[in-house]
Backbone as a ProteinNet text record, in pm:
[ID]
protein_1_A
[PRIMARY]
MSIVADQAVAHATVEDSASRAQHLRVQEPTPTAEFQPKSISVIFPAYNEEANIEQSVIMARTVMAKFFAPENIEIIVVNDGSADRTAEVLNRLAEQSSDLRVIHHARNRGYGAALRSGLYEARHDLVFFSDADLQFDLAEIRHFLKHVKDFDIVAGYRINRADDPIRLINAWGWNKLVWLTLGLPIKDIDCAFKLFRRQIFDDIQLTSVGAMVNTELLALAVKRGLKIKELPVSHYPRSAGEQTGANLRVVAKAFRELFSMYRRLKHTE
[TERTIARY]
-524.2	-466.5	-439.4	-412.8	-409.3	-356.4	-231.8	-107	-128.9	-117.9	-114.7	1	85.1	216.1	208.3	270.4	309.5	424.5	529.1	638.6	723.9	751.7	853	933.8	2316.3	2423.9	2540.9	2580.3	2667.6	2712.7	2812.9	2791.3	2899.3	2855.2	2975.1	3000.3	3111.4	3130	3083.3	3094.3	3073.5	3175.2	3330.2	3437.5	3399.1	3365.6	3324.8	3240.9	3128	3034.9	3092.6	3151.1	3212.4	3300.9	3349.2	3439.3	3331.2	3255.1	3180.7	3106.6	3085.5	2969.7	3087.5	3218.9	3282.2	3282.6	3294.7	3288.4	3167.4	3056.8	2919.1	2850.1	2955.4	2899.3	2799.5	2708.2	2631.2	2728.1	2690.1	2790.1	2733.9	2828.5	2747.2	2752.5	2653.5	2676.7	2777.2	2779.4	2914.9	2863.9	2931.4	2855.1	2831.7	2712.8	2680.2	2603.7	2615.4	2493.3	2384.1	2305.2	2196.6	2088.1	2002.7	1916.2	1753.8	1675.3	1562.5	1493.7	1421.4	1283.1	1180.6	1094.3	967.4	859.7	868	753.9	800.7	674.7	721.9	633.3	625.4	635.2	570.5	451.4	418	387.6	427.4	434.5	359.2	266.2	188.7	168.7	258.1	241.9	116.1	42.3	-93.4	-113.3	-138.9	-233.9	-315.4	-451.6	-537.5	-589.2	-595.8	-607.6	-718.1	-856.6	-986.8	-1039.6	-986.2	-1062.1	-975.1	-854.4	-775.3	-749.7	-710.7	-656.9	-717.8	-832.4	-889.5	-859.1	-837	-806.6	-655.3	-585.3	-425.9	-392.6	-501.7	-465.5	-468.6	-625.7	-653.8	-541.8	-516.6	-429.4	-288.7	-237.8	-118.5	-125.9	-291.6	-277.8	-305.4	-383.4	-368.8	-248.6	-159.3	-55.1	35	23.6	143.5	116.2	-4.5	-54.5	14.6	72.3	115.2	216.1	298.9	418.7	454.6	337.9	401	259.9	297.4	185.3	77.2	-16.9	-131.5	-40.1	-34	33.2	204.6	210.1	362.9	332.1	233.5	245.8	183.3	218.5	202.7	160.8	69.6	41.1	27.3	138.9	135.7	88.3	-46.1	-55.1	-28.6	76.6	87.9	14.8	-104.7	-215	-135	-62.6	10.5	-85.9	-161.5	-261	-322.7	-397.9	-494.9	-619.7	-669.1	-807.5	-912.9	-899.9	-1021	-1053.5	-1126.8	-1148.9	-1041.2	-967.5	-856	-817.6	-827.2	-853.5	-987.5	-1031.3	-1210.9	-1198.6	-1157.6	-1156.5	-1040.2	-931	-835.9	-907.4	-908.8	-980.6	-1091.2	-1192.4	-1255.2	-1226.4	-1094.5	-1050.6	-973.1	-882.1	-793.7	-913.4	-992	-1107.6	-1153.1	-1130.2	-1190.2	-1066.7	-944.6	-838.6	-709.5	-705.2	-539.5	-434.3	-414.3	-282.5	-274.3	-359.7	-301.9	-283.6	-191.4	-149.5	-154.4	-260.2	-240.9	-165	-86.4	-36.5	-83.4	-137.3	-183.5	-76.2	-63.3	40.4	-131.5	-67.5	-211.3	-196.2	-91	-109.1	12.7	-2.4	88.4	217.2	294.3	451.9	521	471.1	566	573.6	611.2	633.7	715.4	822.7	980.4	938.5	861.5	805.6	732.5	645.3	542	604.4	724	793.9	853.1	921.3	1016.7	946.9	814.3	707.6	682.7	714.6	594.5	763.2	861	1002.1	1040	1052.2	1107.5	993.6	864.5	749.3	748	814.5	802.8	869.2	831.3	851.6	905.8	896.6	934.7	1053.9	1065.6	1196.9	1254.5	1151.6	1123.2	1089.9	1106.6	1010.8	993.7	874.2	826.2	759.7	772	699.6	669.3	511.1	503	375.6	335.5	238.2	100.4	8.5	-113.5	-197.4	-167.7	-232	-266.5	-239.3	-272.1	-190.4	-69.8	-1.8	79.4	127.1	188.5	134.7	147.8	116.4	151.1	136.5	196.8	220.3	195.1	241.6	341.9	405.8	524.6	653	620.2	701.1	759.9	693	774.1	880.2	910.7	1051	1118.5	1090.9	1197.1	1208.5	1135.2	1138.5	1256	1263	1379	1502.3	1530.3	1675	1692.7	1622.7	1665.9	1770.1	1798.4	1894.8	2001.6	2020	2172.2	2187.9	2051.6	2087	2034.8	2062.6	2029.4	1905.2	1908.9	1799.7	1747.4	1617.4	1563.5	1528.7	1515.6	1473.4	1434	1306.7	1237.5	1287.2	1274.2	1240.1	1165	1060.7	901.9	951.2	898.3	955.2	769.8	808.1	652.5	584.6	650.1	597.1	481.6	347.8	213.1	213.1	313.7	271.4	246.1	220.1	227.3	317.8	398.9	476.8	575.5	496.6	566.5	622.4	552.2	610.9	776.6	749.8	799.3	947.2	966	1050.6	1129.7	988.8	1073.6	1140.5	1070	1164.7	1331.2	1288.5	1448.1	1542.4	1482.9	1574	1635.9	1542.5	1589.9	1661.1	1687.2	1767.3	1889.6	1915.5	2038.4	2134.2	2019.7	2057.4	2121	2086.3	2086.9	2280.1	2253.6	2387.9	2465.7	2474.6	2569.1	2656.6	2491.5	2581.4	2601	2551.4	2572.5	2637.8	2671.5	2716.2	2594.8	2462.2	2415.9	2387.5	2434.3	2441.4	2286.3	2150.8	2031.7	1950.5	1859.4	1800.7	1662.9	1646.3	1447.1	1471.9	1528.5	1554.8	1383.7	1342.2	1210.9	1094.2	1119.2	1023.1	1004.8	886.4	824.3	758	848.7	875.8	997.1	1003.8	1122.8	1112	1199.4	1221.5	1316.5	1322.7	1454.3	1474	1557.6	1592.6	1576.5	1467.8	1439.9	1527.7	1690.6	1812.5	1857.9	1852.4	1918.4	1886.1	1758.7	1736.9	1800.7	1846.5	1886.2	2049.9	2069.6	2196.4	2174.4	2061.7	2019.8	1897	2008.2	1926.3	1862	1724.4	1701.1	1651.6	1691.8	1630	1502.8	1529.5	1408.8	1304.6	1241.8	1071.5	987.5	1059.3	991.4	1014.8	1018.2	1050.4	1193.7	1327.5	1420.8	1467.6	1360.2	1401.4	1440.8	1402	1451.8	1588.6	1623.9	1777.7	1834.3	1791.1	1880.5	1907.3	1777.3	1779.3	1911.1	1902.1	1996.4	2130.1	2180.9	2294.5	2357.8	2282.3	2345	2388.9	2296	2325.2	2388.9	2427.8	2561.3	2717.6	2689.1	2782	2825.5	2772.4	2772.8	2782	2828.7	2832.3	2718.5	2622.5	2507.6	2515.2	2432.3	2401.1	2269.4	2274.3	2146.7	2108.3	1988.1	1941.6	1839.3	1864.4	1706.8	1672.9	1522	1438.8	1363.7	1305.8	1179.5	1047.5	962.2	802.1	744.2	582.2	495.9	480.5	422.8	333.4	252.5	89.6	-50.1	-87.3	-144.4	-181	-280.5	-267.3	-374.9	-471.9	-582.8	-734.8	-817.6	-755.7	-840.1	-740.8	-801.7	-718.4	-619.2	-513.8	-435.7	-302.7	-216.8	-42.9	-19.3	59	152.1	316.1	325.2	480.1	558.5	457.8	501.6	478.2	428.2	377.4	501.6	478.9	624.3	701.4	617.5	662.2	738.3	717	723.8	858.2	880.1	993.4	1094.3	1096.2	1174.1	1249.1	1166.2	1172.5	1315.9	1264	1368.2	1493.7	1494.1	1630.4	1716.7	1622.9	1721.1	1782.1	1651.4	1742	1835.2	1830.3	1971.7	2038	2053.8	2198.5	2264.9	2192.8	2200.8	2258.7	2177.8	2272.7	2430.3	2420	2543.9	2659	2615	2703.6	2776.6	2652.2	2684.3	2758.1	2759.6	2837.7	2970.6	2967.6	3161.4	3219.3	3112.6	3215.1	3265.8	3165.9	3203.2	3304.4	3332.9	3434.3	3570.9
-4803.1	-4695.3	-4615.9	-4485.8	-4351.6	-4276.2	-4193.5	-4152.9	-4001.1	-3876.7	-3778.7	-3687.4	-3655.1	-3669.4	-3511.6	-3400.2	-3274.4	-3231.3	-3267.3	-3214.3	-3083	-3054.4	-2978	-3041.6	-2760.9	-2875.8	-2788.5	-2895.1	-2845.3	-2949.8	-2919.6	-2914.3	-3090	-3222.6	-3323.4	-3371.6	-3410.1	-3450.5	-3584.4	-3616.8	-3812.7	-3879.8	-3837	-3846.9	-3913.5	-3770.3	-3749.2	-3878.4	-3892.7	-3946.7	-4109.5	-4134.6	-4285.8	-4314.5	-4230.1	-4250.7	-4283.6	-4198.1	-4172	-4353.4	-4363.1	-4518.5	-4612.1	-4634.4	-4718.1	-4711.4	-4625.9	-4561.4	-4629.3	-4604.9	-4637	-4757.9	-4914.9	-4944.2	-5071.2	-5088.5	-5259.5	-5327.1	-5372.9	-5496.2	-5592.8	-5688.7	-5839	-5904.7	-6012.8	-6070.9	-6158.6	-6113.1	-6198.6	-6270.9	-6399.7	-6472.5	-6399.2	-6388.9	-6311.5	-6409.1	-6398.9	-6498.3	-6456.9	-6611.5	-6647.9	-6508	-6493.8	-6350.8	-6435.5	-6454.2	-6544.7	-6425.4	-6356.4	-6244.3	-6329.5	-6285.4	-6360.1	-6223.7	-6101.9	-6021.5	-5922.9	-5847.6	-5735	-5626	-5509.7	-5383.3	-5353.8	-5296.8	-5269.2	-5114.6	-5022.7	-4894.5	-4817.7	-4759.5	-4681	-4566.4	-4434.4	-4272.6	-4281.5	-4240.3	-4198.4	-4016.6	-3987.7	-3855.1	-3874.7	-3831	-3816.2	-3940.6	-4026.8	-4183.2	-4257.9	-4191.4	-4241.7	-4385.8	-4344.6	-4461.9	-4580.1	-4591.7	-4693	-4729.9	-4665.8	-4701.2	-4847.8	-4841.5	-4993.5	-5095.7	-5090.9	-5177.5	-5227.1	-5136.4	-5150.1	-5188.4	-5203.7	-5239.9	-5388.7	-5389	-5543.7	-5641.4	-5560.5	-5640.8	-5696.7	-5609.8	-5606.1	-5723.3	-5692.3	-5790.5	-5936.6	-5997.4	-6119.6	-6132.7	-6065.2	-6105.2	-6143.4	-6092.8	-6109.7	-6234.2	-6232.7	-6332.7	-6509.9	-6507.1	-6574.9	-6639.3	-6531.4	-6539.9	-6556.9	-6455.7	-6465.7	-6466.9	-6517.9	-6491.9	-6385.4	-6378.8	-6242.9	-6164.8	-6211.7	-6126.1	-6076.4	-6092.5	-6039.3	-5992.5	-5901.7	-5822.6	-5674.2	-5582.2	-5484.8	-5331.9	-5344.9	-5230.3	-5083.9	-4959.1	-4861	-4775.1	-4684	-4590.2	-4446.5	-4374.4	-4235.1	-4167	-4110	-3961.7	-3857.1	-3847	-3701.3	-3543.3	-3498.7	-3406	-3427.7	-3535.4	-3526.9	-3449.8	-3407.9	-3349.5	-3361.5	-3524.7	-3626.4	-3658.5	-3817.1	-3838	-4005.6	-3978.9	-4092	-4092.6	-3968.3	-3999.1	-4071.2	-4019.7	-4090.8	-4274.5	-4282.2	-4454	-4497.5	-4444.4	-4496	-4528	-4399.3	-4423.9	-4483.2	-4516.8	-4657.8	-4742.2	-4800.9	-4927.8	-4931.2	-4850.8	-4889.5	-4922.3	-4874.8	-4915.8	-5048.5	-5142.8	-5237.4	-5362.3	-5315.7	-5421.7	-5350	-5440.1	-5451.5	-5407.8	-5459.5	-5477.8	-5344.3	-5262.1	-5114.7	-4996.3	-4970.7	-4820	-4702.8	-4638.8	-4512.1	-4327.3	-4282.2	-4172.7	-4029.3	-3954.5	-3861.2	-3696.1	-3674.9	-3560.9	-3465.1	-3342.4	-3246	-3118	-3170.4	-3059.8	-3168.6	-3132.5	-3244.9	-3150	-3260.6	-3257	-3304.3	-3397.8	-3450.6	-3567.3	-3647.7	-3802.4	-3826.9	-3760.4	-3810	-3798.9	-3722.1	-3683.8	-3785	-3877	-3924	-4073.1	-4079.5	-4230.7	-4245.8	-4107.6	-4142.9	-4134.5	-4050.6	-4109.1	-4246.9	-4339	-4469.4	-4555.7	-4552.3	-4608.9	-4586.8	-4517.5	-4501.9	-4499.4	-4548.8	-4579.1	-4744.4	-4821.9	-4962.8	-5037.2	-5173.3	-5291.7	-5378.8	-5441.5	-5562.5	-5595.5	-5725.9	-5770.8	-5719.8	-5691.7	-5633	-5550.1	-5453.9	-5319.2	-5354.7	-5316.9	-5263.7	-5216.5	-5129.6	-5001.9	-5001.1	-4976.5	-4951.3	-4841	-4780.2	-4662.1	-4741.1	-4662	-4668.2	-4671.4	-4692.9	-4628.8	-4740.2	-4876.1	-5000.3	-5062.8	-4982.2	-4988.8	-5129.6	-5194.2	-5306.5	-5472.4	-5515.4	-5658.3	-5698.8	-5636.5	-5734.8	-5849.3	-5935.1	-6064.5	-6103	-6028.6	-6058.6	-6027.1	-5969.8	-5968.5	-6137.2	-6231.4	-6355.4	-6370.3	-6340.9	-6330.9	-6230.4	-6142	-6076.1	-6092.5	-6175.1	-6275.4	-6366.2	-6421.6	-6502.9	-6455.7	-6312.2	-6283.7	-6209.5	-6203.8	-6102.7	-6174.4	-6312	-6382.2	-6353.9	-6308.5	-6230.3	-6086.3	-6019	-5860.9	-5804.9	-5659.4	-5558.5	-5528.2	-5499.1	-5425.1	-5501.3	-5540.7	-5609.8	-5465.1	-5406.1	-5297.2	-5350.6	-5295	-5350.1	-5215.7	-5329.3	-5192.1	-5247.8	-5149.2	-5179	-5233.2	-5299.3	-5370	-5361.8	-5285.1	-5234.7	-5129.4	-5039.7	-4939.7	-4890.1	-4885	-4837.9	-4689.6	-4608.2	-4478.1	-4372.6	-4264.8	-4161.6	-4114.5	-4118.3	-4041.6	-3989.6	-3885.9	-3740	-3831.3	-3898.8	-3934.6	-4037	-4071.8	-4182.8	-4103.6	-4028	-3926	-3899	-3827.4	-3740.3	-3874.3	-3960.5	-4051.2	-4080.4	-4147.2	-4148.9	-4014.9	-3926.3	-3793.2	-3771.2	-3799.6	-3831.9	-3881.8	-4032.8	-4144.3	-4130.8	-4049.5	-4004.2	-3878.9	-3816.1	-3662	-3774.8	-3849.2	-3894.7	-3956.4	-4045.1	-4127.3	-4007	-3900.3	-3813.9	-3675.4	-3691.6	-3647.2	-3719.1	-3837.3	-3922.5	-4086	-4090.5	-4226.4	-4326	-4323.8	-4418.3	-4582.8	-4641.1	-4758.7	-4828.7	-4792.2	-4836.2	-4814.4	-4945	-4968.4	-4889.6	-4877.2	-4767.7	-4696.2	-4579.9	-4546	-4493.3	-4469.6	-4424.9	-4515.5	-4645.2	-4775.6	-4784.2	-4773.1	-4799.1	-4932.6	-5011.5	-5177.5	-5201.3	-5185.6	-5230.8	-5286.3	-5363.6	-5449.8	-5433.8	-5417.8	-5343.5	-5459	-5443.5	-5510.7	-5396.6	-5409.7	-5293.2	-5207.4	-5307.6	-5244.6	-5116.3	-5167.1	-5039.9	-4902.7	-4904.2	-4755.4	-4706.1	-4809.1	-4689.4	-4644.2	-4669.7	-4621.6	-4491	-4530.2	-4435	-4343.3	-4180.1	-4109.8	-4011.1	-4023.3	-3960.3	-3824.9	-3693.7	-3606	-3538.3	-3563.8	-3559.8	-3541.8	-3456.7	-3444.3	-3481.4	-3441.3	-3473.8	-3622.9	-3605.8	-3715.1	-3759.2	-3708.9	-3703.7	-3840.1	-3863	-3933.4	-4100.9	-4149.6	-4293.2	-4304.9	-4228.1	-4135	-4136.5	-4044.4	-4005.4	-4176.8	-4267.7	-4377.9	-4496.3	-4524.6	-4540.7	-4546.9	-4391.4	-4352.3	-4380.2	-4330	-4373.1	-4487.4	-4583.8	-4739.1	-4784.2	-4748.7	-4793.1	-4746.4	-4641	-4547.5	-4628.9	-4715.1	-4762.7	-4927	-4957.1	-5083.7	-5211	-5158.3	-5194.2	-5312.9	-5445.7	-5512.4	-5499	-5492.3	-5426.3	-5561.2	-5627.7	-5679.8	-5644.1	-5627.2	-5582.3	-5649.2	-5646.4	-5738.6	-5696.5	-5760.1	-5672.2	-5694.2	-5612.3	-5611	-5572.8	-5595.2	-5612	-5432.6	-5362.2	-5243.3	-5189.1	-5154.7	-5151.6	-5023.2	-4963.4	-4815.6	-4807	-4639.3	-4602.6	-4606.1	-4688.7	-4668.5	-4583.3	-4522.5	-4395.1	-4295.1	-4210.9	-4100.6	-4009.7	-3913.9	-3855.1	-3866.8	-3890.2	-3888.4	-3722.3	-3751.8	-3598	-3602.5	-3667.9	-3671	-3558.4	-3543.8	-3466.2	-3305.7	-3235.8	-3158	-3089.2	-2941.5	-2866.8	-2814.8	-2848.3	-2811.5	-2917.2	-3030.8	-3138.5	-3156.4	-3112.4	-3153.1	-3077.3	-2956.5	-2836.2	-2907.1	-2916.5	-2987.6	-3079.2	-3191.3	-3301.5	-3251.8	-3162.9	-3122	-3016.9	-2977.4	-2895.4	-3001.8	-3105.8	-3174.1	-3294	-3346.4	-3368.2	-3310.7	-3168.3	-3064.1	-3062	-3042.1	-3070.5	-3225.9	-3327	-3493.6	-3462	-3405.3	-3419.6	-3347.5	-3246.8	-3165.7	-3225.4	-3291	-3393.9	-3457.1	-3572.1	-3660.5	-3638.1	-3536.6	-3476.1	-3418.8	-3358.6	-3358.8	-3466.7	-3558.5	-3685.9	-3759.6	-3743.5	-3822.7	-3821.3
3494.5	3613.9	3533.3	3587.1	3475	3536.9	3491.6	3526.6	3429.2	3523.9	3493.5	3468.3	3339.7	3336.4	3267.7	3313.2	3216	3248.6	3283.6	3347.9	3233.9	3380.5	3302.7	3190.5	1051	1090.3	1045.9	1176.1	1138	990.2	940.4	778.4	789.2	730.3	768	606.2	566.1	475.3	437.3	306.3	300.4	359.1	374.4	413.7	575.8	652.4	747.2	796.9	713	790.5	759.7	668.3	636.4	778.4	808.9	898.3	1063	1048	1161.1	1178.7	1045.6	1017	1087.1	1048.7	1139.9	1276.3	1351.6	1422.2	1515.7	1466.2	1525.7	1469.6	1411.1	1334.9	1439.3	1400	1460.5	1467.3	1630.9	1686.8	1663.7	1641.7	1601	1753.1	1778.9	1926.9	1983.7	2096.8	2163.4	2251.9	2294	2417.8	2533.5	2629.9	2691	2803.3	2929.3	2997.5	2994.4	2956.8	2898.7	2949.5	2865.1	2904.1	2907.5	2993.2	2998	3029.8	2919.5	2953.6	2955.1	3122.7	3115.9	3128	3061.8	3055.2	3017.2	2954.2	2885.8	2910.3	2833.2	2856.7	2701.5	2650.7	2533.2	2537.1	2458.5	2446.8	2329.2	2341	2247.8	2269.9	2187.8	2188.9	2127.6	2157.7	2106.6	2033.8	1973.7	1973.7	1867.6	1957.3	1817.4	1754.6	1810	1780.5	1825.8	1851.9	1884.4	1776.7	1671.6	1571	1606.1	1667.6	1632.4	1768.7	1889.3	2028.8	2056.8	2076.3	2133.2	2097.3	1928	1853	1866.6	1881.2	1935.2	2035.1	2136.2	2236.7	2283.6	2213.9	2179.9	2142.2	2016.2	1933.9	2055.5	2104.6	2205.1	2278.6	2362.6	2457.6	2405.4	2272.2	2256	2182.4	2129.9	2049.8	2141.1	2302.4	2367.3	2485.5	2463.2	2529.1	2484.2	2360	2284.7	2371.4	2407.8	2437.1	2608.2	2663.6	2800.8	2907.8	3008.8	3063.7	3140.7	3154.5	3182.5	3205	3342.3	3485.1	3417.3	3312.6	3295.4	3186.3	3099.5	3014.5	3094.6	3022.5	3058.9	2929.4	2954.5	2779.6	2885.6	2822.9	2836.2	2723.3	2728.8	2645.7	2660.8	2604.3	2658.5	2569.4	2607.4	2569.3	2511.4	2425	2426.1	2387.7	2490.1	2495.3	2349.1	2323.1	2210.4	2211.9	2119.2	2142.8	2089.5	2051.3	2043.3	2152	2144	2261.3	2286	2251	2262.2	2397.5	2498	2655.1	2719.5	2689.6	2720.4	2692.6	2556.4	2525.7	2606.5	2619.9	2701.7	2868.7	2940.3	3058	3084.6	2979.6	2997	2959.3	2898.4	2880.9	2989.2	3080.3	3187	3280.3	3332.8	3423.9	3375.3	3281.2	3261.9	3238.4	3229	3263.8	3352.6	3386.4	3537.7	3464	3306.4	3257.5	3191.2	3178.5	3074.4	3144.8	3161.5	3233.7	3075.4	3158.1	3090	3117.1	3058.5	3106	3034.9	3073.3	2992.2	2962.6	2899.6	2897.9	2890.5	2958.3	2971.3	2835.8	2749.1	2679.5	2498.7	2404	2329.2	2319	2383.2	2370.1	2286.7	2202.9	2100.1	2095.7	1962	1987.4	2021.5	2060.6	2144.3	2319	2311.9	2484.9	2495	2407.4	2445.8	2468.3	2352.8	2322.4	2497.7	2521.7	2667.3	2793.7	2827.9	2907.5	2896.9	2803.6	2857.2	2829.4	2776.9	2794.2	2957.9	3020.6	3179.5	3233.6	3183.3	3277.8	3281.2	3184.8	3184.8	3278.1	3330.1	3432.6	3417.3	3290.6	3259.5	3200.6	3222.8	3096.3	2969.3	2940.1	2754.2	2735.1	2655.4	2616.3	2415.1	2454.9	2296.7	2270.2	2185.4	2125.2	1948	1958.9	1825.5	1817.3	1703.2	1674.9	1697.4	1751.3	1768.5	1639.7	1524.3	1389.6	1311.2	1375.9	1324.2	1193	1130.9	1034.7	1065.9	1140.6	1164	1222.9	1163.1	1245.3	1379.9	1496.6	1559.9	1582.7	1573	1561.5	1496.5	1426.7	1392.5	1479.4	1592.2	1706.1	1751.5	1706.4	1752.7	1616.5	1554.3	1502.6	1579.4	1649.1	1694.8	1848.2	1910.7	2018.2	1993.6	1930.3	1910.5	1907	1916.9	1867.1	2010.1	2123.1	2274.1	2301.3	2275.5	2388.8	2327.3	2212.8	2133.1	2123.6	2141.4	2096.7	2203.6	2226.2	2300.3	2239.1	2119.5	2054	1914.1	1900.9	1771.3	1704.1	1596.1	1516.3	1345.9	1361.4	1193.6	1115	1004.1	906.4	800.5	745.8	674.9	529.5	492.9	344.9	250.6	176.1	73.8	186.8	230.6	312.6	250.1	342.5	290	306.5	210.5	242.3	121.8	183.1	28.1	-34.6	-163.8	-223.2	-153.4	-92	-10.3	91.8	197.8	319.5	291.3	180.2	133.2	52	-1.1	-1.7	79.2	184.7	291.2	394.4	390.1	512	397.2	236.4	202.9	246.3	243.1	245.9	378.5	492.2	613.9	696.3	629.2	647.3	583.7	431.4	410.8	492.5	499.8	601.3	742.9	819.9	947.9	877.8	816.3	757.7	749.7	673.4	623.8	787.6	831.3	1003.3	1100.8	1143.2	1215.7	1166	1045.7	1017.2	1052.6	1113.9	1168.8	1065.2	1072.9	998.4	1024.8	1004.2	1069.9	895.5	867.6	721.4	743.4	900.9	867.7	1004	1032.4	1158	1203.2	1121.2	1264.5	1226	1209.3	1180.8	1346.6	1375.6	1504.2	1557.6	1519.3	1580.2	1586.4	1743.2	1802	1936	1967	2127.1	2145.9	2277.5	2370.4	2486.7	2569.5	2703.9	2752.8	2859.8	2903.9	3012.3	3063.2	3120.7	3046.8	2921.3	2856	2888.6	2943	2961.7	3090.7	3147.5	3284.3	3265.6	3126.3	3067.4	3000.2	2893.8	2779	2848.7	2864.3	2835	2701	2699.8	2593.9	2611.1	2531.5	2538.8	2451.9	2317.7	2241.6	2253.5	2209.6	2233.7	2130.2	2000.5	1870.3	1757.7	1691.6	1552.8	1590.2	1640	1667.1	1749.6	1790.5	1947.3	1903.2	1771.7	1706.9	1696.4	1608.8	1590.1	1702.6	1804.2	1900	1974.3	1981.3	2094.3	2046	1874.9	1813.4	1803.9	1781.8	1795.4	1932.8	2036.4	2190.7	2199.4	2170.5	2139.6	2107.4	1980.8	1910.8	1943.7	2005.8	2050.6	2198.3	2270.6	2423.4	2345.9	2269.8	2197.7	2228.4	2243.7	2217.7	2123.5	2127	1999.5	1976.2	1792.9	1733	1602.1	1620.5	1496.9	1440.8	1322	1222.5	1146.9	1110.5	1070	1009.2	867.9	778	854.2	864.5	877.3	795.2	803.2	681.6	722.7	642.5	677	621.4	651.3	604.5	590.1	498	497	627.4	672.7	779.4	716.6	795.6	747.3	835.7	938.2	994	1068.3	1107.6	1197.8	1067.7	1124.2	1050	1078.5	991	1025.3	1057.9	1144.3	1170.3	1148.1	1095.2	1080.5	991.7	898.7	772.4	788.9	906.8	949	976.5	874.6	899.1	998.2	1123.4	1284.5	1330.5	1287.8	1351.6	1282.1	1109.3	1038.9	1097.5	1109.7	1167.5	1329.1	1382	1555.4	1511	1416.8	1419.5	1327.5	1220.7	1244.1	1320.6	1429	1536.1	1603.6	1653.5	1736.9	1675.1	1515.6	1463.4	1492.7	1440.6	1459.8	1598.5	1674.7	1842.6	1866.8	1791.3	1863.8	1767.2	1676.8	1627.1	1680.3	1748.9	1806.6	1949.9	2013.5	2141	2110.1	2011.7	1996.1	1908.7	1854.2	1820.9	1946.7	2043.4	2178	2260.2	2237.7	2332.9	2309.3	2116.5	2075.2	2147
[MASK]
+++++++++++++++++++++++++++++++++++++++++++++++++++++++++++++++++++++++++++++++++++++++++++++++++++++++++++++++++++++++++++++++++++++++++++++++++++++++++++++++++++++++++++++++++++++++++++++++++++++++++++++++++++++++++++++++++++++++++++++++++++++++++++++++++++++++++++++

């Protein structure tokens, strides 16, 4: 199935950040009515991933079939205006498989916009998202599934992160900046290995169109008192395609959205 979609800092002191961290602390699990998920939506934002996307879809299908009945699995790939053959590959795969839904953005709208398109199209009990670059072992979701009865979100953090030194430095700086501005107590904010109860997206409305989307999602979740569990995940080198996260335009957009988020949260306190 194929869908075409093309819709239309402030300064923070360390003391202020510590105070905000206390306000935005991750909640411990509390007794709730038993949550028994029977289905899952897997989401891949994709931009110029013609070399990786088919294997990503196959891996998702194979792994999720170990935990869910085939009719209770859907894979949603959001092609964010790719300039390569990503759309062609996805359309071929969608014709062959009823579990694959493809959303095409007519132009490149950004990582956040692509992720949002997938999240709000998801129909199943659980929503899992990852990147389509094959840098994660999706089989590690087995550890995450053990915690969905007690937590609204299970978020991964990368161990032995397989990125070049510049990306590692950028990631360290970004995590520190997010802590200073939002006080968000998350180990690896942008790790693309996260599992959610789908129902949380009935209440959380994301607006970020760029790389800030993970920060926005987790900040709003913590502010609403949702329960978050963090688990380590393996991370592997990218073997094909190119990363875009260090692109200056992407970085500048993330900074603008971060400071906008800071003002938004401060306004609602």
